[in-house]
N, C-alpha and C positions, 0 to 999 in steps of 0.2 A: 815302386814300393809294394811289398807283399801285403795282401789283405790280412787283417787280424781275424782269427777264428774264434767264434762264440758258440759254445755248446750249452744249450738251455735244457736243464733237467726238469721234467714235468710229468704229469700223468698222461696228457695228450692234449694238444691245442684245440682239438675239435670236440672234446667232452663238454657238455653243457653245465659244467660246475663253475664255481667262482674261480677256481684255480685254472681251469681250462680256458675260460674267457680271458682272464688276465694274461695267460701265456700267449693266446692268439694275438691280443693287442700289442704286447711287447715284441713278439717275433715279427709281426707284420711291419712294425716300425723299424726294427733293427735290420730287417732284410732289405730295406730301401737305402741303407747307408752304403755308399760306394766303396768304403774301405773295410767293410766287414763281410766275412763269409759265415753265414748262420746255419746252424744245425740244431735239431731237437733230439733229446733222448727221451722217448715216450715210454714210461714205465708201466702204464696200465692200459694197454691195448694189444691187439694181436695183428699179425700180418694180413689178415683178411679185411681190415678196415679200408674202405675205398678212399678215405680222406688222406691216407698216407701217400698214395700215388698222385693225388691232386695237389699236394703241398708244393708251394714255390721254393721251399728250402728242404734240405735233407732231413728225413725223419728216420732215426735209428731206434730199434726196439730193444728194450731191456730183456735179455735172455732169461732173467730170473722170473719174470712175470708172464711171459708168453704162454698162452693156453692155460692159464691158471684162473680162468673165469670168463665171464661174458657180459655184454651190455645189451640192453634192449631199449628202444625208444618207441613208445606206443603212439597211436594216432593222435592222442590228446597232448602230445609232446612231453609226457612224463618219461623220464629217463631212469632206468634201473640198472645198477651195476652189481653183479654178483661175483665175489672174489673168494677163492678158496686156497690161495697160495701161502707160502711160508711167511710172508710179511703181513698177513691179515689176521683179524680177530676170528679165528676158526680153528678147527682141528685138521687143517690141510686136506679138506675134502672128504674125510672119512664119513662124517655125519652132519657137519655144520658148515656154514659159509658166512661171510661178511656181506651185508647188503646195504646199498645206498639207494634212496629214492629221492629224486629231485624233479620238481615241476618246471614248467617253462619260464617261471619267474625266479628261478634259482632258490626256491624254498625247499628245504630238506625235511624229510619225514621219518618219524620213529614209529615202529610197529609195537603196539602194546594193547593187550586185552582185545585182540581181534579188530583193531582200528589202526589206521595211519593218522598220526597227529603231527602237525607242523612243529619242527624243533624251535623252541623258544630262544635257544642260544645260537642260532644260525645253522651250523653244519654239524652233523653227527651221523655215524653209521649204525646199523643194527648189527651187533656182534653175535656170533655163534647162533645163527638162525638155522633151525632144523628144516628138513625137506618139506614137511607139512606146512610150517609157517611160511616158507618161501613161496609155496603155491598160493597161499592166502594173500601174501604181500603182492604178488603179481596180479591177482584178480582185483585187489583194492586199488593198486596203482593204475590199472586200466580204466577204472571208474572215477579217478580224481578229477 
């Protein structure tokens, strides 16, 4: 009997976001099923991510989002995602970017009036962030 193929579309199973953690948990369980062949379509990562090579199942990259941003994880485990592609809240990298700030406890932060404040509603991104504000967000994230 042929294995059934499962393609899971996600941001990336190794991102420390709620969706990334959920993806990791689902894919790790599906991958153990002997009648399934599992693959991931990672839409928000690039080919340089070492986790792609370490994955026990196939990770395919979305061509639409490759090299349209970057991610940083600071020593304090705060994760910052900067996106400037066509599917994001920005002007496609001309002057602004979409920025997500997430701590090790999966709390998301909004930048406002020179401060990072935990999102009361769970998850949200900072839309249309200027380069000056991005530099400030990175410094604040490093100190969270």
